[in-house]
N, C-alpha and C positions, 0 to 999 in steps of 0.2 A: 283561233286554237279558243274556242270554246271554252267557260269557264263552265268546270264539270259542279263548280259548287251552285250553279242556279240551274233549277228543273228550269227554267221559264225566264225567255229571254225578255230584257223589257227594251226597245226602244220607243222611250219618250216622244210622241208627236208634236214637237213644240219646232217654231221653223228655224229659232238660231238654236241649232240642238248644242245645250252645256253638258249633257250626261258625257262623262267619260268611255269610251268605249276600248280604249288600249289600259295598258298600266306603265304609270310613267316611267321605272324602272327594263320593261320593252314594250317598244309603242305602238305595236300592230297585234290585230284579231282578226278572226272569219269567223260570221256569222252566217250559217246556212239560215234560208227563209224561204217559205212557198207563199204566193199568191194562186188563189184567192184563199186557200187553207187556213195560213194563217192571219193575211189578211186584204181586202180588197184597195185597198188606197191609201198609199203614204204621204201625206199632206206634203209640200214644196217644203225645203228645208236648207238650213248650210251650218258646216261648222267649220273648222279652222281645219280640223285634218284633212288629210287626202282619200280620197273612198275609191273604190272599184267593184264593177259593179260586173259579175260574170256569168252569163247566162250555161246554167247547167241543161235543164228541160224546156220543153214547153214554147211559149210565147206570152207575151203583158206590153205594157205601153211602160217608156222608161225615158222620163223627160232629164234633161241635163241643160240649164237654162231657159232659156225660148224656145229648143228644138227638143222635140217628139218622137219618138222612134216606136216603130215596131220591135223590139228587141225578141230574137229566137234563139236557139238552141247553140251554144258555144259564143253567141255574141259577147264582145269588154266593151265595158262604158269606164271612160275617166273621168271623175270629177273633181277637179283642183279644188284646194282649201280657198273657201269665201265664193263658190259658187252654187248657184242654184238647183235642187236635183230632185226628183218624187218620180214616183210607181204605182200604176194602177194595173188593174185585171183586166183581161180584156174577157168577153162574157163568153162562154162554154170553152174557156179554155184555162188551166192554171201554168204558172213559171217556178221552176225551181233556179234559184240563182244561190251564191254566196257574197255578202257583202266584204270586201277586205279593206279592215280600216286601217292608219297607220299616220301619224305625226312627222311632221317632216324632220322633228329633231333626233328622229330613230335613227335618219341615216346622216346626222350632224351637221343642221344645218345652224345650229347653235354654235357650231366651232368655225374660228378664224384662219381659215385654208383656202385652197383655189378652188375645189368642188362649190363649197360652199359659197361662198361668192359669186363666182360665175353661174350655178344652175340652180342650189335648190333653195338661195332666198330668191333671185327673180321667180321663181316658179313660187314660193311661198307666198310672192306679193304680188302676183299676177301680171307677170310681166313676160312669162313667159304659157303658152297656153299649146294644150295636145289635142290629137282627134279626140271628139264628144265618142265616139263610137269605131271599134278595129271589130273588123266581121273576117269570117270566115279565108273569104278573099282577099283580103289585102295582107300588104307586103310585110307589114308587123307583127302579120298573125301568128304566127310560127313560134319567134323567138317571143311575144309577150305570152301567152297559152304558155309556154315550155316553163317560165319563169314560175306565173301561178300556177302552175301544177306541181312542180318540186315544192311550192312551198306548202301547198294543201299537205303533199304526204309527209313532208318534213313534220308542219301541223300537226297533222294526225299522229304519226309515230315515234316524233320526240328524243331520237338519238344525241348522244354526249354531242355538244355543241350545235346542236339544229339549230339555236335562236342565231349562229354565225351565218349561219347557211341563208337563214331567211331574208336578211339583210343584206347578204350576197346578191341574191337572185332577184333584191328589188331592187337593188344599184344599177344591176344588167337591165331590168326591163325599164326605169326610166334613164338609162345610155341610150337605148332602144328605140325609145319615141322620142329622145331629145335628138336624135342622131338625123333624123325626117323631119322633126319638125323646124328644126334651127334651118333647113333650106326653104323651107316656105315663107309667104308673106301672111299672116295669119289677119284675120277678117277683124278688125277692133271691135272688144263688146260693148253695146251699148250700156253704158255705164249709169247714167240719167234712168232709166228706165229698169235697171235693178236695183239701185238704192230706192228711186220709189216703191217699188215693190215691197222689196225688203222691210219699208216701211208701214205696208202693207200688214203684211205678213205678220210681223211681231206686234200688231196690235191688235189683229186676230187673236195671237197668243195669249195677250197677258187680259183680254177680255170677251172673249167668246162666250163667254157665259152674260152677257149684258146685251143689251139692245143694242144692236150695231146696224146704224142703218147705211144705206148707198150717200143720203147726204153727206155724212159725219164722214163718211172715208173717203167720198171725193174732195171735202175742204183740207184733210188730210196732203193730200195731192196736188191740192191748187188745182182742181179742175170741175168742169160742172156735172151732175150727177150723169148725163147721158153720154160723158165725152167719159166719164169715169168708165161708166158698167162696158164701154165698148173696147177701152184698153183694158181692163180688168181679164174680160173675155178674150181677148188678142193675146194679152202674156199669160194666162193658164191654163185657157181652155176651158173654161168654168165660167159660168156667171156666179158673180157675189152671192147673191142670197144660196144656191146651191152648191157651193163649195163651205158658207159658213155652216150649213149644214149637217153636211164630208165631215168636217174636223169634230162636231160639236157629237156625233155619232162614234167616231175613233176615241175620241175621249171619254165618252158613256161605256164605251165597250172595254176598254182597259181598266174602268173604275170596275165593271161588271164580273172582267175576268181576275183582279185583285184586289178585291174589297167585300164586304158583307154586307155595304150599307144595303138601303131599301132600294127599288129599281124605281119608285115614287121619288124620293131623295134625289138620286142618281139624276132623272129625268130635268128635275127641278133645278140644281146645282148645274148642273150641262146645260143651261139657256134653253131647255122646251119648258113653257106655259102649261101643256096640256099633257095630260100620261098617254091620252090613245091617240095622242099624234104621233108623241113619241113611239110608241109599241109599233103604230102603222109605220113609220119612216127607218125604224128599226128592222124590222122583218123585211120591206122592200129592199133593205141593203144588205145586207146577211143570210137572207133567206128562214128565219127562225127568229123567233119572239126573244127579245131581253131574257126571260127566264130560262128557254131552252140552252142560248147561249150560254147564260152561266153555270148551268148542269155541265156544261163542255170542259170546263175550264181545268179539270183535273184528266182529261180522257188523252192529251197529247202532252208527255213529257217536254218535248221540247219546242213547242210554242214560241212564234218569235212574235210580238205584237208591238204594231209600230207607237 
């Protein structure tokens, strides 16, 4: 359910995302986005809401915890509260998708009843897992996609009582997932690696504009520099230096799109010591100069920026 008061949807590129995507009175929202038209790279992050990524057209890369998937039209990805996730474009391809985000208390996790105690709170606390990817060939797909399509229609048309309808369809969706999941033995998550990675990502979020060395980050994890570099590459698919540059470029793009600050000041305050180097890296990533990128800010009124 897109907020019509905002022409530009801002998805802040923080790792532990604190921006509220939902209204406390109706904790459900749908964001339409496109890669790479809106952005090419969504840094790995997590939040306390549940998120469903529903691919409508094209293809791209979707990461859920330590798995990286090549997503295609129709694919559905479930991201449970507190789990790491991110997106990246595939060269010469684009992907249109919806982010469906809702809080578990939207369904009553804050109530003292059987459903909350038996299902909703265990989901919220990470004691129940769902399959990360649901493709068209999966047995769950017809029921899950039908629920999402129905929610999309209700949020687009907003008939009387649509909020109750949305809540009902999301409840049915979780019921379908639970019927399959509770019959399976789930592979335990690598909690130590997840917590280590969250520590590193939070440090990057807070200090990305400062000098962050491999040695400093390795010490945060209790690793040698060489082990940290191997570990970070294995966990994220990126070298640390490359990931830091991607993050800085993403923050710079957000500033260019939404402030009138000078390009020089944006480059300096986002961790780039040299303006010409910033311009070169920015053009390599976005296919245009910072000035050209800024000039496009009003051309797409529904742009979704991470």
